[in-house]
mmCIF entry with sequence, helices, sheets and N, C-alpha, C, O atoms, coordinates in Angstrom:
data_MODEL
# 
_entry.id   MODEL 
# 
_entity.id                         1 
_entity.type                       polymer 
_entity.pdbx_number_of_molecules   1 
# 
_entity_poly.entity_id                      1 
_entity_poly.type                           'polypeptide(L)' 
_entity_poly.nstd_linkage                   no 
_entity_poly.nstd_monomer                   no 
_entity_poly.pdbx_seq_one_letter_code       MKIKVTLYVAGKVFDEVVQARNYADARLTALARNPTARVVSVTAVFN 
_entity_poly.pdbx_seq_one_letter_code_can   MKIKVTLYVAGKVFDEVVQARNYADARLTALARNPTARVVSVTAVFN 
_entity_poly.pdbx_strand_id                 A 
# 
loop_
_entity_poly_seq.entity_id 
_entity_poly_seq.num 
_entity_poly_seq.mon_id 
_entity_poly_seq.hetero 
1 1  MET n 
1 2  LYS n 
1 3  ILE n 
1 4  LYS n 
1 5  VAL n 
1 6  THR n 
1 7  LEU n 
1 8  TYR n 
1 9  VAL n 
1 10 ALA n 
1 11 GLY n 
1 12 LYS n 
1 13 VAL n 
1 14 PHE n 
1 15 ASP n 
1 16 GLU n 
1 17 VAL n 
1 18 VAL n 
1 19 GLN n 
1 20 ALA n 
1 21 ARG n 
1 22 ASN n 
1 23 TYR n 
1 24 ALA n 
1 25 ASP n 
1 26 ALA n 
1 27 ARG n 
1 28 LEU n 
1 29 THR n 
1 30 ALA n 
1 31 LEU n 
1 32 ALA n 
1 33 ARG n 
1 34 ASN n 
1 35 PRO n 
1 36 THR n 
1 37 ALA n 
1 38 ARG n 
1 39 VAL n 
1 40 VAL n 
1 41 SER n 
1 42 VAL n 
1 43 THR n 
1 44 ALA n 
1 45 VAL n 
1 46 PHE n 
1 47 ASN n 
# 
_struct_asym.id          A 
_struct_asym.entity_id   1 
# 
_struct_conf.conf_type_id            HELX_P 
_struct_conf.id                      HELX_P1 
_struct_conf.pdbx_PDB_helix_id       AA1 
_struct_conf.beg_label_comp_id       TYR 
_struct_conf.beg_label_asym_id       A 
_struct_conf.beg_label_seq_id        23 
_struct_conf.pdbx_beg_PDB_ins_code   ? 
_struct_conf.end_label_comp_id       ARG 
_struct_conf.end_label_asym_id       A 
_struct_conf.end_label_seq_id        33 
_struct_conf.pdbx_end_PDB_ins_code   ? 
_struct_conf.beg_auth_comp_id        TYR 
_struct_conf.beg_auth_asym_id        A 
_struct_conf.beg_auth_seq_id         23 
_struct_conf.end_auth_comp_id        ARG 
_struct_conf.end_auth_asym_id        A 
_struct_conf.end_auth_seq_id         33 
_struct_conf.pdbx_PDB_helix_class    1 
_struct_conf.details                 ? 
_struct_conf.pdbx_PDB_helix_length   11 
# 
_struct_conf_type.id          HELX_P 
_struct_conf_type.criteria    ? 
_struct_conf_type.reference   ? 
# 
_struct_sheet.id               AA1 
_struct_sheet.type             ? 
_struct_sheet.number_strands   3 
_struct_sheet.details          ? 
# 
loop_
_struct_sheet_order.sheet_id 
_struct_sheet_order.range_id_1 
_struct_sheet_order.range_id_2 
_struct_sheet_order.offset 
_struct_sheet_order.sense 
AA1 1 2 ? anti-parallel 
AA1 2 3 ? anti-parallel 
# 
loop_
_struct_sheet_range.sheet_id 
_struct_sheet_range.id 
_struct_sheet_range.beg_label_comp_id 
_struct_sheet_range.beg_label_asym_id 
_struct_sheet_range.beg_label_seq_id 
_struct_sheet_range.pdbx_beg_PDB_ins_code 
_struct_sheet_range.end_label_comp_id 
_struct_sheet_range.end_label_asym_id 
_struct_sheet_range.end_label_seq_id 
_struct_sheet_range.pdbx_end_PDB_ins_code 
_struct_sheet_range.beg_auth_comp_id 
_struct_sheet_range.beg_auth_asym_id 
_struct_sheet_range.beg_auth_seq_id 
_struct_sheet_range.end_auth_comp_id 
_struct_sheet_range.end_auth_asym_id 
_struct_sheet_range.end_auth_seq_id 
AA1 1 LYS A 12 ? GLN A 19 ? LYS A 12 GLN A 19 
AA1 2 LYS A 2  ? VAL A 9  ? LYS A 2  VAL A 9  
AA1 3 ARG A 38 ? ALA A 44 ? ARG A 38 ALA A 44 
# 
loop_
_atom_site.group_PDB 
_atom_site.id 
_atom_site.type_symbol 
_atom_site.label_atom_id 
_atom_site.label_alt_id 
_atom_site.label_comp_id 
_atom_site.label_asym_id 
_atom_site.label_entity_id 
_atom_site.label_seq_id 
_atom_site.pdbx_PDB_ins_code 
_atom_site.Cartn_x 
_atom_site.Cartn_y 
_atom_site.Cartn_z 
_atom_site.occupancy 
_atom_site.B_iso_or_equiv 
_atom_site.pdbx_formal_charge 
_atom_site.auth_seq_id 
_atom_site.auth_comp_id 
_atom_site.auth_asym_id 
_atom_site.auth_atom_id 
_atom_site.pdbx_PDB_model_num 
ATOM 1   N N  . MET A 1 1  ? 23.649 1.682  7.345   1.00 0.00 ? 1  MET A N  1 
ATOM 2   C CA . MET A 1 1  ? 22.470 1.113  7.955   1.00 0.00 ? 1  MET A CA 1 
ATOM 3   C C  . MET A 1 1  ? 21.595 0.531  6.867   1.00 0.00 ? 1  MET A C  1 
ATOM 4   O O  . MET A 1 1  ? 21.613 0.993  5.726   1.00 0.00 ? 1  MET A O  1 
ATOM 5   N N  . LYS A 1 2  ? 20.827 -0.487 7.225   1.00 0.00 ? 2  LYS A N  1 
ATOM 6   C CA . LYS A 1 2  ? 19.892 -1.118 6.292   1.00 0.00 ? 2  LYS A CA 1 
ATOM 7   C C  . LYS A 1 2  ? 18.581 -0.346 6.334   1.00 0.00 ? 2  LYS A C  1 
ATOM 8   O O  . LYS A 1 2  ? 18.045 -0.061 7.404   1.00 0.00 ? 2  LYS A O  1 
ATOM 9   N N  . ILE A 1 3  ? 18.080 -0.015 5.162   1.00 0.00 ? 3  ILE A N  1 
ATOM 10  C CA . ILE A 1 3  ? 16.842 0.764  5.073   1.00 0.00 ? 3  ILE A CA 1 
ATOM 11  C C  . ILE A 1 3  ? 15.917 0.121  4.043   1.00 0.00 ? 3  ILE A C  1 
ATOM 12  O O  . ILE A 1 3  ? 16.339 -0.216 2.936   1.00 0.00 ? 3  ILE A O  1 
ATOM 13  N N  . LYS A 1 4  ? 14.652 -0.044 4.422   1.00 0.00 ? 4  LYS A N  1 
ATOM 14  C CA . LYS A 1 4  ? 13.644 -0.610 3.516   1.00 0.00 ? 4  LYS A CA 1 
ATOM 15  C C  . LYS A 1 4  ? 12.863 0.534  2.877   1.00 0.00 ? 4  LYS A C  1 
ATOM 16  O O  . LYS A 1 4  ? 12.267 1.364  3.563   1.00 0.00 ? 4  LYS A O  1 
ATOM 17  N N  . VAL A 1 5  ? 12.883 0.554  1.565   1.00 0.00 ? 5  VAL A N  1 
ATOM 18  C CA . VAL A 1 5  ? 12.149 1.566  0.803   1.00 0.00 ? 5  VAL A CA 1 
ATOM 19  C C  . VAL A 1 5  ? 10.985 0.856  0.119   1.00 0.00 ? 5  VAL A C  1 
ATOM 20  O O  . VAL A 1 5  ? 11.198 -0.078 -0.653  1.00 0.00 ? 5  VAL A O  1 
ATOM 21  N N  . THR A 1 6  ? 9.780  1.283  0.390   1.00 0.00 ? 6  THR A N  1 
ATOM 22  C CA . THR A 1 6  ? 8.595  0.715  -0.244  1.00 0.00 ? 6  THR A CA 1 
ATOM 23  C C  . THR A 1 6  ? 8.276  1.535  -1.483  1.00 0.00 ? 6  THR A C  1 
ATOM 24  O O  . THR A 1 6  ? 8.134  2.756  -1.422  1.00 0.00 ? 6  THR A O  1 
ATOM 25  N N  . LEU A 1 7  ? 8.164  0.837  -2.612  1.00 0.00 ? 7  LEU A N  1 
ATOM 26  C CA . LEU A 1 7  ? 7.955  1.498  -3.900  1.00 0.00 ? 7  LEU A CA 1 
ATOM 27  C C  . LEU A 1 7  ? 6.644  1.054  -4.539  1.00 0.00 ? 7  LEU A C  1 
ATOM 28  O O  . LEU A 1 7  ? 6.119  -0.018 -4.239  1.00 0.00 ? 7  LEU A O  1 
ATOM 29  N N  . TYR A 1 8  ? 6.130  1.899  -5.423  1.00 0.00 ? 8  TYR A N  1 
ATOM 30  C CA . TYR A 1 8  ? 4.890  1.633  -6.159  1.00 0.00 ? 8  TYR A CA 1 
ATOM 31  C C  . TYR A 1 8  ? 5.158  1.800  -7.646  1.00 0.00 ? 8  TYR A C  1 
ATOM 32  O O  . TYR A 1 8  ? 5.638  2.843  -8.090  1.00 0.00 ? 8  TYR A O  1 
ATOM 33  N N  . VAL A 1 9  ? 4.839  0.749  -8.417  1.00 0.00 ? 9  VAL A N  1 
ATOM 34  C CA . VAL A 1 9  ? 4.970  0.811  -9.886  1.00 0.00 ? 9  VAL A CA 1 
ATOM 35  C C  . VAL A 1 9  ? 3.821  0.022  -10.497 1.00 0.00 ? 9  VAL A C  1 
ATOM 36  O O  . VAL A 1 9  ? 3.612  -1.145 -10.163 1.00 0.00 ? 9  VAL A O  1 
ATOM 37  N N  . ALA A 1 10 ? 3.088  0.654  -11.382 1.00 0.00 ? 10 ALA A N  1 
ATOM 38  C CA . ALA A 1 10 ? 2.053  -0.010 -12.185 1.00 0.00 ? 10 ALA A CA 1 
ATOM 39  C C  . ALA A 1 10 ? 1.079  -0.838 -11.348 1.00 0.00 ? 10 ALA A C  1 
ATOM 40  O O  . ALA A 1 10 ? 0.761  -1.972 -11.708 1.00 0.00 ? 10 ALA A O  1 
ATOM 41  N N  . GLY A 1 11 ? 0.609  -0.282 -10.244 1.00 0.00 ? 11 GLY A N  1 
ATOM 42  C CA . GLY A 1 11 ? -0.370 -0.968 -9.416  1.00 0.00 ? 11 GLY A CA 1 
ATOM 43  C C  . GLY A 1 11 ? 0.209  -1.978 -8.439  1.00 0.00 ? 11 GLY A C  1 
ATOM 44  O O  . GLY A 1 11 ? -0.546 -2.617 -7.707  1.00 0.00 ? 11 GLY A O  1 
ATOM 45  N N  . LYS A 1 12 ? 1.522  -2.139 -8.405  1.00 0.00 ? 12 LYS A N  1 
ATOM 46  C CA . LYS A 1 12 ? 2.178  -3.088 -7.503  1.00 0.00 ? 12 LYS A CA 1 
ATOM 47  C C  . LYS A 1 12 ? 2.991  -2.328 -6.461  1.00 0.00 ? 12 LYS A C  1 
ATOM 48  O O  . LYS A 1 12 ? 3.647  -1.334 -6.773  1.00 0.00 ? 12 LYS A O  1 
ATOM 49  N N  . VAL A 1 13 ? 2.939  -2.804 -5.226  1.00 0.00 ? 13 VAL A N  1 
ATOM 50  C CA . VAL A 1 13 ? 3.752  -2.254 -4.142  1.00 0.00 ? 13 VAL A CA 1 
ATOM 51  C C  . VAL A 1 13 ? 4.777  -3.313 -3.765  1.00 0.00 ? 13 VAL A C  1 
ATOM 52  O O  . VAL A 1 13 ? 4.425  -4.472 -3.543  1.00 0.00 ? 13 VAL A O  1 
ATOM 53  N N  . PHE A 1 14 ? 6.062  -2.912 -3.692  1.00 0.00 ? 14 PHE A N  1 
ATOM 54  C CA . PHE A 1 14 ? 7.117  -3.852 -3.328  1.00 0.00 ? 14 PHE A CA 1 
ATOM 55  C C  . PHE A 1 14 ? 8.190  -3.131 -2.526  1.00 0.00 ? 14 PHE A C  1 
ATOM 56  O O  . PHE A 1 14 ? 8.270  -1.902 -2.520  1.00 0.00 ? 14 PHE A O  1 
ATOM 57  N N  . ASP A 1 15 ? 9.018  -3.934 -1.846  1.00 0.00 ? 15 ASP A N  1 
ATOM 58  C CA . ASP A 1 15 ? 10.067 -3.385 -0.984  1.00 0.00 ? 15 ASP A CA 1 
ATOM 59  C C  . ASP A 1 15 ? 11.431 -3.572 -1.612  1.00 0.00 ? 15 ASP A C  1 
ATOM 60  O O  . ASP A 1 15 ? 11.707 -4.586 -2.254  1.00 0.00 ? 15 ASP A O  1 
ATOM 61  N N  . GLU A 1 16 ? 12.274 -2.585 -1.419  1.00 0.00 ? 16 GLU A N  1 
ATOM 62  C CA . GLU A 1 16 ? 13.671 -2.629 -1.851  1.00 0.00 ? 16 GLU A CA 1 
ATOM 63  C C  . GLU A 1 16 ? 14.500 -2.332 -0.596  1.00 0.00 ? 16 GLU A C  1 
ATOM 64  O O  . GLU A 1 16 ? 14.364 -1.261 -0.004  1.00 0.00 ? 16 GLU A O  1 
ATOM 65  N N  . VAL A 1 17 ? 15.350 -3.266 -0.194  1.00 0.00 ? 17 VAL A N  1 
ATOM 66  C CA . VAL A 1 17 ? 16.208 -3.058 0.978   1.00 0.00 ? 17 VAL A CA 1 
ATOM 67  C C  . VAL A 1 17 ? 17.578 -2.635 0.483   1.00 0.00 ? 17 VAL A C  1 
ATOM 68  O O  . VAL A 1 17 ? 18.206 -3.331 -0.314  1.00 0.00 ? 17 VAL A O  1 
ATOM 69  N N  . VAL A 1 18 ? 18.039 -1.478 0.968   1.00 0.00 ? 18 VAL A N  1 
ATOM 70  C CA . VAL A 1 18 ? 19.322 -0.923 0.525   1.00 0.00 ? 18 VAL A CA 1 
ATOM 71  C C  . VAL A 1 18 ? 20.201 -0.590 1.729   1.00 0.00 ? 18 VAL A C  1 
ATOM 72  O O  . VAL A 1 18 ? 19.711 -0.404 2.844   1.00 0.00 ? 18 VAL A O  1 
ATOM 73  N N  . GLN A 1 19 ? 21.492 -0.521 1.483   1.00 0.00 ? 19 GLN A N  1 
ATOM 74  C CA . GLN A 1 19 ? 22.448 -0.044 2.479   1.00 0.00 ? 19 GLN A CA 1 
ATOM 75  C C  . GLN A 1 19 ? 22.702 1.426  2.176   1.00 0.00 ? 19 GLN A C  1 
ATOM 76  O O  . GLN A 1 19 ? 23.105 1.775  1.067   1.00 0.00 ? 19 GLN A O  1 
ATOM 77  N N  . ALA A 1 20 ? 22.465 2.288  3.165   1.00 0.00 ? 20 ALA A N  1 
ATOM 78  C CA . ALA A 1 20 ? 22.663 3.717  2.939   1.00 0.00 ? 20 ALA A CA 1 
ATOM 79  C C  . ALA A 1 20 ? 23.003 4.418  4.249   1.00 0.00 ? 20 ALA A C  1 
ATOM 80  O O  . ALA A 1 20 ? 22.799 3.877  5.336   1.00 0.00 ? 20 ALA A O  1 
ATOM 81  N N  . ARG A 1 21 ? 23.520 5.623  4.121   1.00 0.00 ? 21 ARG A N  1 
ATOM 82  C CA . ARG A 1 21 ? 23.920 6.403  5.290   1.00 0.00 ? 21 ARG A CA 1 
ATOM 83  C C  . ARG A 1 21 ? 22.718 7.061  5.957   1.00 0.00 ? 21 ARG A C  1 
ATOM 84  O O  . ARG A 1 21 ? 22.673 7.181  7.182   1.00 0.00 ? 21 ARG A O  1 
ATOM 85  N N  . ASN A 1 22 ? 21.741 7.490  5.150   1.00 0.00 ? 22 ASN A N  1 
ATOM 86  C CA . ASN A 1 22 ? 20.555 8.147  5.703   1.00 0.00 ? 22 ASN A CA 1 
ATOM 87  C C  . ASN A 1 22 ? 19.358 7.876  4.781   1.00 0.00 ? 22 ASN A C  1 
ATOM 88  O O  . ASN A 1 22 ? 19.497 7.251  3.730   1.00 0.00 ? 22 ASN A O  1 
ATOM 89  N N  . TYR A 1 23 ? 18.195 8.354  5.194   1.00 0.00 ? 23 TYR A N  1 
ATOM 90  C CA . TYR A 1 23 ? 16.967 8.083  4.447   1.00 0.00 ? 23 TYR A CA 1 
ATOM 91  C C  . TYR A 1 23 ? 16.998 8.693  3.042   1.00 0.00 ? 23 TYR A C  1 
ATOM 92  O O  . TYR A 1 23 ? 16.502 8.087  2.093   1.00 0.00 ? 23 TYR A O  1 
ATOM 93  N N  . ALA A 1 24 ? 17.565 9.862  2.910   1.00 0.00 ? 24 ALA A N  1 
ATOM 94  C CA . ALA A 1 24 ? 17.615 10.518 1.594   1.00 0.00 ? 24 ALA A CA 1 
ATOM 95  C C  . ALA A 1 24 ? 18.471 9.714  0.616   1.00 0.00 ? 24 ALA A C  1 
ATOM 96  O O  . ALA A 1 24 ? 18.103 9.559  -0.548  1.00 0.00 ? 24 ALA A O  1 
ATOM 97  N N  . ASP A 1 25 ? 19.612 9.204  1.087   1.00 0.00 ? 25 ASP A N  1 
ATOM 98  C CA . ASP A 1 25 ? 20.462 8.379  0.222   1.00 0.00 ? 25 ASP A CA 1 
ATOM 99  C C  . ASP A 1 25 ? 19.772 7.070  -0.147  1.00 0.00 ? 25 ASP A C  1 
ATOM 100 O O  . ASP A 1 25 ? 19.892 6.597  -1.277  1.00 0.00 ? 25 ASP A O  1 
ATOM 101 N N  . ALA A 1 26 ? 19.053 6.487  0.804   1.00 0.00 ? 26 ALA A N  1 
ATOM 102 C CA . ALA A 1 26 ? 18.324 5.244  0.532   1.00 0.00 ? 26 ALA A CA 1 
ATOM 103 C C  . ALA A 1 26 ? 17.258 5.471  -0.529  1.00 0.00 ? 26 ALA A C  1 
ATOM 104 O O  . ALA A 1 26 ? 17.070 4.644  -1.420  1.00 0.00 ? 26 ALA A O  1 
ATOM 105 N N  . ARG A 1 27 ? 16.573 6.581  -0.428  1.00 0.00 ? 27 ARG A N  1 
ATOM 106 C CA . ARG A 1 27 ? 15.536 6.926  -1.410  1.00 0.00 ? 27 ARG A CA 1 
ATOM 107 C C  . ARG A 1 27 ? 16.130 7.079  -2.804  1.00 0.00 ? 27 ARG A C  1 
ATOM 108 O O  . ARG A 1 27 ? 15.570 6.578  -3.779  1.00 0.00 ? 27 ARG A O  1 
ATOM 109 N N  . LEU A 1 28 ? 17.266 7.773  -2.900  1.00 0.00 ? 28 LEU A N  1 
ATOM 110 C CA . LEU A 1 28 ? 17.925 7.968  -4.194  1.00 0.00 ? 28 LEU A CA 1 
ATOM 111 C C  . LEU A 1 28 ? 18.423 6.651  -4.778  1.00 0.00 ? 28 LEU A C  1 
ATOM 112 O O  . LEU A 1 28 ? 18.316 6.424  -5.984  1.00 0.00 ? 28 LEU A O  1 
ATOM 113 N N  . THR A 1 29 ? 18.966 5.784  -3.928  1.00 0.00 ? 29 THR A N  1 
ATOM 114 C CA . THR A 1 29 ? 19.458 4.483  -4.398  1.00 0.00 ? 29 THR A CA 1 
ATOM 115 C C  . THR A 1 29 ? 18.318 3.627  -4.935  1.00 0.00 ? 29 THR A C  1 
ATOM 116 O O  . THR A 1 29 ? 18.444 3.018  -5.996  1.00 0.00 ? 29 THR A O  1 
ATOM 117 N N  . ALA A 1 30 ? 17.205 3.580  -4.203  1.00 0.00 ? 30 ALA A N  1 
ATOM 118 C CA . ALA A 1 30 ? 16.053 2.786  -4.643  1.00 0.00 ? 30 ALA A CA 1 
ATOM 119 C C  . ALA A 1 30 ? 15.483 3.332  -5.948  1.00 0.00 ? 30 ALA A C  1 
ATOM 120 O O  . ALA A 1 30 ? 15.092 2.558  -6.822  1.00 0.00 ? 30 ALA A O  1 
ATOM 121 N N  . LEU A 1 31 ? 15.432 4.642  -6.089  1.00 0.00 ? 31 LEU A N  1 
ATOM 122 C CA . LEU A 1 31 ? 14.917 5.230  -7.330  1.00 0.00 ? 31 LEU A CA 1 
ATOM 123 C C  . LEU A 1 31 ? 15.892 5.037  -8.488  1.00 0.00 ? 31 LEU A C  1 
ATOM 124 O O  . LEU A 1 31 ? 15.464 4.962  -9.640  1.00 0.00 ? 31 LEU A O  1 
ATOM 125 N N  . ALA A 1 32 ? 17.184 4.956  -8.209  1.00 0.00 ? 32 ALA A N  1 
ATOM 126 C CA . ALA A 1 32 ? 18.161 4.679  -9.270  1.00 0.00 ? 32 ALA A CA 1 
ATOM 127 C C  . ALA A 1 32 ? 17.967 3.259  -9.804  1.00 0.00 ? 32 ALA A C  1 
ATOM 128 O O  . ALA A 1 32 ? 18.135 3.012  -10.999 1.00 0.00 ? 32 ALA A O  1 
ATOM 129 N N  . ARG A 1 33 ? 17.617 2.335  -8.922  1.00 0.00 ? 33 ARG A N  1 
ATOM 130 C CA . ARG A 1 33 ? 17.374 0.947  -9.343  1.00 0.00 ? 33 ARG A CA 1 
ATOM 131 C C  . ARG A 1 33 ? 16.032 0.794  -10.045 1.00 0.00 ? 33 ARG A C  1 
ATOM 132 O O  . ARG A 1 33 ? 15.871 -0.079 -10.897 1.00 0.00 ? 33 ARG A O  1 
ATOM 133 N N  . ASN A 1 34 ? 15.063 1.647  -9.688  1.00 0.00 ? 34 ASN A N  1 
ATOM 134 C CA . ASN A 1 34 ? 13.703 1.582  -10.256 1.00 0.00 ? 34 ASN A CA 1 
ATOM 135 C C  . ASN A 1 34 ? 13.271 2.994  -10.638 1.00 0.00 ? 34 ASN A C  1 
ATOM 136 O O  . ASN A 1 34 ? 12.509 3.620  -9.901  1.00 0.00 ? 34 ASN A O  1 
ATOM 137 N N  . PRO A 1 35 ? 13.737 3.504  -11.767 1.00 0.00 ? 35 PRO A N  1 
ATOM 138 C CA . PRO A 1 35 ? 13.518 4.919  -12.097 1.00 0.00 ? 35 PRO A CA 1 
ATOM 139 C C  . PRO A 1 35 ? 12.065 5.347  -12.305 1.00 0.00 ? 35 PRO A C  1 
ATOM 140 O O  . PRO A 1 35 ? 11.762 6.531  -12.162 1.00 0.00 ? 35 PRO A O  1 
ATOM 141 N N  . THR A 1 36 ? 11.170 4.438  -12.632 1.00 0.00 ? 36 THR A N  1 
ATOM 142 C CA . THR A 1 36 ? 9.781  4.840  -12.856 1.00 0.00 ? 36 THR A CA 1 
ATOM 143 C C  . THR A 1 36 ? 8.915  4.690  -11.602 1.00 0.00 ? 36 THR A C  1 
ATOM 144 O O  . THR A 1 36 ? 7.711  4.943  -11.643 1.00 0.00 ? 36 THR A O  1 
ATOM 145 N N  . ALA A 1 37 ? 9.520  4.283  -10.506 1.00 0.00 ? 37 ALA A N  1 
ATOM 146 C CA . ALA A 1 37 ? 8.759  4.018  -9.281  1.00 0.00 ? 37 ALA A CA 1 
ATOM 147 C C  . ALA A 1 37 ? 8.458  5.293  -8.505  1.00 0.00 ? 37 ALA A C  1 
ATOM 148 O O  . ALA A 1 37 ? 9.102  6.328  -8.681  1.00 0.00 ? 37 ALA A O  1 
ATOM 149 N N  . ARG A 1 38 ? 7.447  5.176  -7.633  1.00 0.00 ? 38 ARG A N  1 
ATOM 150 C CA . ARG A 1 38 ? 7.144  6.230  -6.667  1.00 0.00 ? 38 ARG A CA 1 
ATOM 151 C C  . ARG A 1 38 ? 7.447  5.685  -5.283  1.00 0.00 ? 38 ARG A C  1 
ATOM 152 O O  . ARG A 1 38 ? 7.132  4.534  -4.979  1.00 0.00 ? 38 ARG A O  1 
ATOM 153 N N  . VAL A 1 39 ? 8.059  6.509  -4.447  1.00 0.00 ? 39 VAL A N  1 
ATOM 154 C CA . VAL A 1 39 ? 8.383  6.077  -3.090  1.00 0.00 ? 39 VAL A CA 1 
ATOM 155 C C  . VAL A 1 39 ? 7.152  6.223  -2.220  1.00 0.00 ? 39 VAL A C  1 
ATOM 156 O O  . VAL A 1 39 ? 6.545  7.292  -2.155  1.00 0.00 ? 39 VAL A O  1 
ATOM 157 N N  . VAL A 1 40 ? 6.783  5.122  -1.540  1.00 0.00 ? 40 VAL A N  1 
ATOM 158 C CA . VAL A 1 40 ? 5.635  5.127  -0.632  1.00 0.00 ? 40 VAL A CA 1 
ATOM 159 C C  . VAL A 1 40 ? 6.100  5.405  0.784   1.00 0.00 ? 40 VAL A C  1 
ATOM 160 O O  . VAL A 1 40 ? 5.516  6.240  1.475   1.00 0.00 ? 40 VAL A O  1 
ATOM 161 N N  . SER A 1 41 ? 7.169  4.701  1.236   1.00 0.00 ? 41 SER A N  1 
ATOM 162 C CA . SER A 1 41 ? 7.694  4.919  2.590   1.00 0.00 ? 41 SER A CA 1 
ATOM 163 C C  . SER A 1 41 ? 9.156  4.512  2.651   1.00 0.00 ? 41 SER A C  1 
ATOM 164 O O  . SER A 1 41 ? 9.656  3.766  1.808   1.00 0.00 ? 41 SER A O  1 
ATOM 165 N N  . VAL A 1 42 ? 9.831  5.031  3.684   1.00 0.00 ? 42 VAL A N  1 
ATOM 166 C CA . VAL A 1 42 ? 11.227 4.718  3.946   1.00 0.00 ? 42 VAL A CA 1 
ATOM 167 C C  . VAL A 1 42 ? 11.346 4.403  5.430   1.00 0.00 ? 42 VAL A C  1 
ATOM 168 O O  . VAL A 1 42 ? 10.973 5.218  6.274   1.00 0.00 ? 42 VAL A O  1 
ATOM 169 N N  . THR A 1 43 ? 11.875 3.201  5.755   1.00 0.00 ? 43 THR A N  1 
ATOM 170 C CA . THR A 1 43 ? 11.918 2.729  7.131   1.00 0.00 ? 43 THR A CA 1 
ATOM 171 C C  . THR A 1 43 ? 13.238 2.022  7.408   1.00 0.00 ? 43 THR A C  1 
ATOM 172 O O  . THR A 1 43 ? 13.744 1.296  6.553   1.00 0.00 ? 43 THR A O  1 
ATOM 173 N N  . ALA A 1 44 ? 13.795 2.228  8.592   1.00 0.00 ? 44 ALA A N  1 
ATOM 174 C CA . ALA A 1 44 ? 15.020 1.528  8.993   1.00 0.00 ? 44 ALA A CA 1 
ATOM 175 C C  . ALA A 1 44 ? 14.694 0.078  9.329   1.00 0.00 ? 44 ALA A C  1 
ATOM 176 O O  . ALA A 1 44 ? 13.603 -0.221 9.816   1.00 0.00 ? 44 ALA A O  1 
ATOM 177 N N  . VAL A 1 45 ? 15.646 -0.826 9.068   1.00 0.00 ? 45 VAL A N  1 
ATOM 178 C CA . VAL A 1 45 ? 15.493 -2.252 9.362   1.00 0.00 ? 45 VAL A CA 1 
ATOM 179 C C  . VAL A 1 45 ? 16.527 -2.609 10.428  1.00 0.00 ? 45 VAL A C  1 
ATOM 180 O O  . VAL A 1 45 ? 17.710 -2.308 10.270  1.00 0.00 ? 45 VAL A O  1 
ATOM 181 N N  . PHE A 1 46 ? 16.087 -3.249 11.513  1.00 0.00 ? 46 PHE A N  1 
ATOM 182 C CA . PHE A 1 46 ? 16.971 -3.551 12.630  1.00 0.00 ? 46 PHE A CA 1 
ATOM 183 C C  . PHE A 1 46 ? 17.163 -5.031 12.869  1.00 0.00 ? 46 PHE A C  1 
ATOM 184 O O  . PHE A 1 46 ? 17.131 -5.466 14.020  1.00 0.00 ? 46 PHE A O  1 
ATOM 185 N N  . ASN A 1 47 ? 17.364 -5.826 11.827  1.00 0.00 ? 47 ASN A N  1 
ATOM 186 C CA . ASN A 1 47 ? 17.623 -7.250 12.059  1.00 0.00 ? 47 ASN A CA 1 
ATOM 187 C C  . ASN A 1 47 ? 18.742 -7.746 11.193  1.00 0.00 ? 47 ASN A C  1 
ATOM 188 O O  . ASN A 1 47 ? 19.096 -8.923 11.256  1.00 0.00 ? 47 ASN A O  1 
# 
């Protein structure tokens, strides 16, 4: 499933869309791509 993870780094908020099985995997994938980021939200994408 496609999942949008909203991340925060250095005063900027941005979205990372990943393919993952569940929200926890999506969170780990987004943090692997952006190791210094903080996760703001995790939401499924249906389009």
